[in-house]
N, CA, C and O of each residue as an XYZ file, in Angstrom:
284
protein
N     -20.327     -2.352     -1.848
C     -19.006     -2.135     -1.253
C     -18.339     -0.896     -1.940
O     -17.406     -0.432     -1.285
N     -18.587     -0.332     -2.988
C     -17.981      0.829     -3.634
C     -18.574      2.011     -2.815
O     -17.877      2.975     -2.497
N     -20.017      1.889     -2.453
C     -20.596      3.126     -1.828
C     -19.810      3.322     -0.427
O     -19.501      4.434      0.002
N     -19.582      2.343      0.103
C     -18.927      2.441      1.417
C     -17.554      3.186      1.379
O     -17.191      3.986      2.241
N     -16.831      2.826      0.270
C     -15.546      3.324      0.059
C     -15.590      4.866     -0.190
O     -14.680      5.553      0.275
N     -16.558      5.418     -0.868
C     -16.735      6.690     -1.202
C     -16.592      7.589      0.171
O     -16.003      8.670      0.173
N     -17.099      7.106      1.140
C     -17.202      8.071      2.434
C     -16.144      7.435      3.482
O     -16.371      7.505      4.690
N     -15.210      6.936      3.076
C     -14.064      6.618      3.856
C     -13.139      7.814      4.175
O     -12.771      8.545      3.255
N     -12.786      8.017      5.335
C     -11.735      9.064      5.807
C     -11.020      8.487      6.927
O     -11.376      8.425      8.104
N      -9.851      8.033      6.324
C      -8.987      7.271      7.364
C      -7.561      7.182      6.778
O      -7.352      7.671      5.668
N      -6.689      6.654      7.387
C      -5.206      6.442      7.057
C      -4.541      5.120      7.196
O      -4.701      4.452      8.218
N      -3.849      4.744      6.274
C      -3.174      3.439      6.433
C      -1.728      3.665      6.157
O      -1.396      4.455      5.273
N      -0.771      2.957      6.929
C       0.641      3.132      6.628
C       1.187      1.617      6.307
O       1.091      0.616      7.016
N       1.700      1.744      5.202
C       2.535      0.380      4.607
C       3.716      0.415      4.456
O       4.229      1.449      4.028
N       4.446     -0.641      4.746
C       5.903     -0.783      4.473
C       5.954     -1.585      3.097
O       5.225     -2.568      2.965
N       6.823     -1.170      2.045
C       7.152     -1.780      0.895
C       8.536     -2.359      1.000
O       9.394     -1.791      1.675
N       8.773     -3.465      0.355
C      10.109     -3.932      0.116
C      10.325     -3.777     -1.499
O       9.664     -4.439     -2.299
N      11.165     -2.980     -1.829
C      11.260     -2.633     -3.451
C      12.660     -3.486     -3.827
O      13.712     -3.285     -3.221
N      12.532     -4.403     -4.845
C      13.749     -5.017     -5.261
C      14.442     -3.969     -6.282
O      13.871     -2.959     -6.693
N      15.636     -4.321     -6.597
C      16.491     -3.542     -7.424
C      15.863     -3.429     -8.941
O      16.208     -2.506     -9.680
N      15.026     -4.315     -9.308
C      14.392     -4.366    -10.519
C      13.140     -3.553    -10.573
O      12.454     -3.463    -11.591
N      12.880     -2.992     -9.497
C      11.565     -2.057     -9.219
C      10.498     -2.789     -8.915
O       9.457     -2.143     -8.794
N      10.425     -4.142     -8.726
C       9.216     -4.992     -8.308
C       9.026     -4.998     -6.815
O      10.034     -5.195     -6.135
N       7.918     -4.818     -6.235
C       7.454     -4.864     -4.908
C       7.419     -6.489     -4.378
O       6.586     -7.303     -4.778
N       8.242     -6.715     -3.629
C       8.473     -8.105     -3.120
C       7.640     -8.389     -1.899
O       7.264     -9.526     -1.615
N       7.370     -7.340     -1.200
C       6.532     -7.378      0.022
C       5.927     -6.116      0.258
O       6.431     -5.071     -0.156
N       4.860     -6.165      0.910
C       3.983     -4.979      1.278
C       3.180     -5.461      2.772
O       2.398     -6.411      2.814
N       3.479     -4.759      3.752
C       2.687     -5.219      5.027
C       2.018     -3.801      5.624
O       2.448     -2.698      5.287
N       1.145     -3.947      6.357
C       0.431     -2.994      6.948
C       1.155     -2.722      8.271
O       1.440     -3.604      9.081
N       1.433     -1.380      8.418
C       2.172     -1.085      9.883
C       0.881     -0.602     10.818
O       0.678     -1.012     11.961
N       0.146      0.245     10.179
C      -1.113      0.650     10.918
C      -2.221      1.011     10.069
O      -1.945      1.482      8.965
N      -3.502      0.861     10.419
C      -4.552      1.221      9.709
C      -5.678      1.634     10.660
O      -5.853      1.193     11.796
N      -6.491      2.643      9.952
C      -7.717      3.041     10.789
C      -8.943      2.728      9.773
O     -10.039      3.265      9.930
N      -8.705      1.921      8.837
C      -9.632      1.456      7.971
C     -10.766      0.507      8.504
O     -11.919      0.601      8.084
N     -10.352     -0.484      9.525
C     -11.069     -1.307     10.019
C     -11.989     -2.293      9.045
O     -13.116     -2.713      9.309
N     -11.215     -2.545      7.865
C     -11.944     -3.117      6.747
C     -11.030     -4.047      6.117
O     -10.311     -3.701      5.180
N     -11.034     -5.493      6.716
C      -9.885     -6.381      6.366
C      -9.920     -6.522      4.691
O      -8.894     -6.465      4.012
N     -11.164     -6.701      4.176
C     -11.234     -7.097      2.610
C     -10.658     -5.757      1.921
O      -9.912     -6.012      0.976
N     -10.823     -4.526      2.160
C     -10.177     -3.547      1.631
C      -8.803     -3.465      1.827
O      -8.122     -3.061      0.885
N      -8.178     -3.825      3.049
C      -6.887     -3.969      3.415
C      -6.163     -4.850      2.434
O      -5.117     -4.586      1.841
N      -6.910     -5.965      2.359
C      -6.321     -7.174      1.642
C      -6.119     -6.654      0.023
O      -5.083     -6.837     -0.616
N      -7.129     -6.083     -0.404
C      -7.026     -5.702     -1.899
C      -5.999     -4.552     -2.084
O      -5.389     -4.501     -3.151
N      -5.783     -3.693     -1.190
C      -4.843     -2.682     -1.322
C      -3.514     -3.432     -1.448
O      -2.769     -3.322     -2.422
N      -3.286     -4.181     -0.412
C      -1.858     -4.957     -0.405
C      -1.616     -5.568     -1.659
O      -0.493     -5.548     -2.163
N      -2.761     -6.205     -2.294
C      -2.423     -6.938     -3.534
C      -2.264     -6.068     -4.604
O      -1.627     -6.473     -5.576
N      -2.822     -4.710     -4.603
C      -2.647     -3.687     -5.681
C      -1.130     -3.199     -5.523
O      -0.417     -3.094     -6.521
N      -0.718     -2.941     -4.398
C       0.544     -2.301     -4.201
C       1.601     -3.327     -4.634
O       2.619     -2.961     -5.223
N       1.368     -4.548     -4.356
C       2.344     -5.589     -4.830
C       2.385     -5.508     -6.419
O       3.453     -5.692     -7.003
N       1.565     -5.315     -6.902
C       1.537     -5.011     -8.545
C       2.373     -3.951     -9.244
O       2.685     -3.942    -10.435
N       2.722     -2.955     -8.198
C       3.435     -1.828     -8.606
C       4.693     -2.208     -9.210
O       5.240     -3.259     -8.874
N       5.200     -1.425    -10.086
C       6.576     -1.434    -10.511
C       7.227     -0.173    -10.683
O       6.792      0.668    -11.468
N       8.343      0.013     -9.921
C       9.155      1.150     -9.839
C      10.313      1.133    -10.892
O      10.675      0.082    -11.422
N      10.832      2.250    -11.148
C      12.151      2.007    -12.053
C      13.181      1.309    -11.545
O      13.485      1.389    -10.355
N      13.884      0.475    -12.500
C      14.992     -0.351    -12.177
C      16.122      0.618    -11.718
O      16.316      1.721    -12.228
N      16.921      0.026    -10.589
C      18.071      0.808    -10.061
C      19.158      0.044     -9.668
O      18.890     -1.108     -9.326
N      20.344      0.402     -9.630
C      21.567     -0.362     -9.199
C      21.541     -0.004     -7.705
O      22.351      0.799     -7.244
N      20.699     -0.545     -7.026
C      20.790     -0.110     -5.426
C      20.417     -1.446     -4.869
O      19.915     -2.372     -5.505
N      20.760     -1.427     -3.467
C      20.266     -2.785     -2.595
C      18.799     -2.618     -2.481
O      18.211     -1.571     -2.751
N      18.222     -3.747     -2.053
C      16.771     -3.907     -1.649
C      16.459     -2.711     -0.764
O      17.185     -2.362      0.167
N      15.291     -2.088     -1.131
C      14.794     -0.850     -0.346
C      13.695     -1.036      0.461
O      12.765     -1.621     -0.095
N      13.503     -0.670      1.754
C      12.249     -0.710      2.525
C      11.805      0.682      2.901
O      12.503      1.446      3.569
N      10.629      0.964      2.445
C      10.151      2.389      2.631
C       8.762      2.074      3.340
O       8.053      1.081      3.178
N       8.555      3.170      4.165
C       7.309      3.275      4.911
C       6.440      4.398      4.278
O       6.896      5.534      4.146
N       5.186      4.067      3.889
C       4.456      5.113      3.095
C       3.140      5.277      3.768
O       2.547      4.228      4.019
N       2.579      6.378      4.101
C       1.368      6.795      4.596
C       0.320      6.772      3.441
O       0.849      7.045      2.363
N      -0.902      6.543      3.370
C      -1.914      6.582      2.243
C      -3.099      7.141      3.068
O      -3.561      6.525      4.030
N      -3.516      8.202      2.693
C      -4.787      9.038      3.341
C      -5.924      8.880      2.474
O      -5.784      9.090      1.269
N      -7.058      8.524      2.964
C      -8.197      8.370      2.339
C      -9.149      9.502      2.770
O      -9.507      9.658      3.937
N      -9.538     10.295      1.723
C     -10.491     11.297      1.994
C     -11.876     11.132      1.334
O     -11.958     10.593      0.230
N     -12.868     11.545      1.927
C     -14.271     11.513      1.331
C     -14.163     12.089     -0.121
O     -13.384     13.006     -0.382
N     -15.007     11.492     -1.085
C     -15.122     12.127     -2.118
C     -16.268     12.991     -2.452
O     -16.294     13.594     -3.524
């Protein structure tokens, strides 16, 4: 599995829902060139564990591109 990841060159775009406490309450894939459901699922799980700084703001939705380049 790790060997196949080293040679990936593609892009995924995700939409994050960030709560005022900095936690990610949702993450969905907007588009993906990965064509690898297991990797996409693992990325979503990892992104949901992110913690941003707490802010006195409403819930924030952001779209973020992630580019994968070969190592």
